[in-house]
C-alpha positions, -999 to 999 in steps of 0.1 A, spaced: 555 -20 307 560 -54 324 530 -67 343 550 -67 376 554 -29 374 516 -24 377 520 -32 414 537 1 419 511 21 399 476 15 415 458 38 390 472 18 360 462 -14 377 426 -2 382 425 10 346 437 -24 334 410 -42 354 384 -18 339 395 -25 304 393 -63 311 357 -58 323 348 -38 292 363 -65 269 345 -93 288 312 -75 286 313 -59 252 340 -78 232 333 -102 204 345 -138 204 376 -141 182 377 -174 162 410 -189 150 406 -191 112 432 -218 111 417 -242 136 381 -230 141 387 -228 179 376 -198 200 405 -177 212 388 -153 236 370 -120 235 384 -88 221 374 -54 209 380 -46 172 379 -8 169 387 18 143 404 48 159 421 76 140 415 58 107 434 27 119 420 -7 131 428 -17 167 426 -51 184 422 -46 221 420 -72 249 434 -103 231 469 -108 247 473 -145 242 474 -166 221 491 -143 196 472 -139 163 478 -125 128 452 -108 106 440 -128 76 415 -120 48 385 -144 49 373 -164 19 341 -152 2 313 -171 -15 311 -145 -43 334 -119 -60 336 -87 -40 356 -57 -53 353 -31 -26 346 -49 7 365 -78 23 362 -94 57 392 -97 80 397 -124 106 425 -137 128 445 -168 129 473 -184 150 505 -199 136 508 -237 137 531 -252 164 568 -248 157 579 -280 139 606 -274 114 631 -302 104 668 -300 111 689 -292 80 717 -314 93 721 -352 91 702 -370 118 722 -369 150 730 -400 169 718 -400 205 743 -420 227 735 -428 263 731 -394 280 761 -380 298 757 -351 323 752 -318 306 769 -286 315 745 -267 338 752 -230 331 735 -210 358 730 -173 353 735 -154 385 742 -118 397 740 -121 435 766 -118 462 789 -149 469 768 -160 499 736 -163 479 755 -181 450 769 -206 475 734 -213 489 721 -218 453 749 -243 446 741 -261 479 706 -267 466 718 -283 434 745 -303 451 721 -317 478 699 -329 450 728 -349 436 743 -327 409 780 -330 405 797 -296 413 821 -302 384 791 -299 360 778 -266 376 791 -233 361 780 -200 376 777 -174 349 780 -141 368 765 -110 354 766 -89 386 795 -68 400 831 -78 396 835 -75 433 809 -101 440 824 -124 413 858 -121 429 844 -134 462 831 -166 448 864 -183 457 861 -221 451 830 -219 429 834 -228 393 824 -195 375 829 -171 346 823 -134 346 802 -117 319 813 -81 312 786 -75 285 765 -45 294 737 -58 272 730 -84 299 726 -58 326 693 -43 317 664 -32 340 634 -33 317 645 -63 298 622 -64 268 623 -26 264 661 -25 265 664 -57 244 684 -77 269 709 -101 253 724 -135 263 751 -132 236 777 -123 263 769 -152 286 768 -177 257 802 -164 244 817 -169 279 802 -204 284 813 -215 249 848 -203 256 850 -219 290 840 -254 278 860 -253 246 884 -280 257 858 -300 276 838 -330 263 803 -318 271 777 -329 245 748 -308 259 743 -275 277 714 -264 299 711 -226 303 691 -217 334 685 -186 354 693 -185 391 656 -188 401 650 -218 379 656 -248 402 658 -286 396 633 -308 414 646 -342 402 682 -355 404 679 -370 369 668 -338 352 697 -341 327 687 -376 316 651 -365 312 661 -336 291 683 -357 269 656 -383 264 631 -356 254 656 -341 230 661 -375 214 623 -382 211 618 -348 194 648 -354 172 657 -318 182 688 -298 186 674 -273 211 644 -273 235 627 -241 246 598 -234 270 567 -218 255 581 -219 220 559 -202 194 561 -185 161 553 -148 163 560 -131 129 530 -112 116 512 -115 149 503 -91 178 531 -105 200 543 -74 220 580 -81 216 577 -87 179 557 -55 173 582 -35 194 611 -48 173 592 -39 141 600 -2 147 636 -10 138 637 -13 99 667 -36 102 649 -62 123 634 -85 96 666 -86 77 686 -96 107 687 -133 99 690 -131 61 729 -133 62 728 -165 82 695 -182 73 695 -216 56 657 -217 57 633 -212 28 617 -183 46 644 -161 63 617 -139 80 602 -165 104 605 -152 139 602 -175 170 597 -166 207 602 -185 239 610 -183 276 648 -186 276 654 -201 310 659 -239 310 668 -241 274 686 -274 265 711 -275 237 733 -299 218 769 -287 220 769 -280 182 738 -258 184 750 -239 214 784 -231 200 770 -222 166 745 -196 181 771 -182 205 795 -178 176 770 -164 151 759 -137 175 795 -125 181 809 -122 146 831 -153 149 829 -183 126 815 -214 144 832 -247 144 820 -272 118 787 -288 129 793 -325 132 793 -347 101 777 -320 80 809 -300 78 789 -268 73 805 -237 86 782 -210 98 785 -176 81 797 -145 100 770 -121 112 771 -93 138 739 -93 158 753 -66 181 744 -40 155 708 -51 155 697 -54 192 671 -82 195 655 -93 228 669 -127 239 635 -144 240 633 -140 202 670 -140 193 679 -174 207 652 -196 191 651 -177 159 689 -178 154 690 -215 161 662 -221 136 677 -201 108 711 -218 113 693 -250 104 688 -265 138 656 -282 149 640 -263 178 611 -278 198 589 -270 227 589 -286 262 552 -295 260 537 -304 294 567 -291 313 558 -256 302 532 -253 330 560 -253 356 581 -226 340 564 -192 338 566 -156 350 545 -156 381 565 -156 413 563 -188 433 570 -195 470 592 -223 483 561 -240 496 550 -247 461 580 -268 452 566 -300 467 532 -296 450 549 -291 416 571 -321 421 540 -342 429 524 -331 396 554 -343 377 576 -312 374 612 -317 365 621 -281 375 603 -249 386 606 -212 378 606 -187 393 616 -196 429 635 -167 445 647 -188 474 656 -225 474 646 -233 510 
């Protein structure tokens, strides 16, 4: 159940607070066996013949057997460790980074035309060219038809229109397919995929994103990018119930380990054109265009038969196709789940934010 839903269930909220108090008072400190750093308190229990780890929500950890100073045959200690930061090389020739040109700003919306127009006004007042703004509409066809002069595409995919997004495994395959199709004859070299409540705070956001992409020698940037396979990450464990899940990337993976799974916050992701088109194509059973000078053509795979939540599907697919995916670093602190008020925009800008999420109203 998403955290926001606890607001409507007072008893569950009280229970959650009680459990936190129990963990704080009686839990043991969990040490990261990879780094030696403390990770926080948790309860390690044995219930119904199964071990349980309660109270450690983040960072996500994986169980590991601890080294012993003598040979033990019947009793072994278990600890917990995090994965190292995501830092895999690109499997393609080093990309050149020409002076940055404006990216395509693909903005996911579902609101009526009046609200979409107000959103575009915010972007345009900050100096963004309307020709580079594309509304990707996942709402009703009636609202889409009323957009009139706005540059927009309609997404009919029902897998975008979920309510409990992680539970129903919301997908961005539909939006990516429509965006890729729309820009097929246009010269964009980069794409930034943002949700409607993710707002720019600086007029040169595109240049800053392109500069960061070049410094990281990356093909895609994601917020809060982490590796989650083998850990207690909730989305990963939920997907484990589908026996097809871990084999999902085997048909397309060019990596040594096809079972690596990554997770991110998908809003604000910044892509090279090659990486974006390849992931959009791979997820819809169509062969992607050749990737630059490498000439490699991506294999066909139908991800629609294996539903995967977008926060795992996007970074993991890009990784297994051979692209270098990297994290936003310090900008992560301005992109999170907690609702923000318009009054917090100025404070975030003063602290160096390039953008802010989630802001439900621009002004």
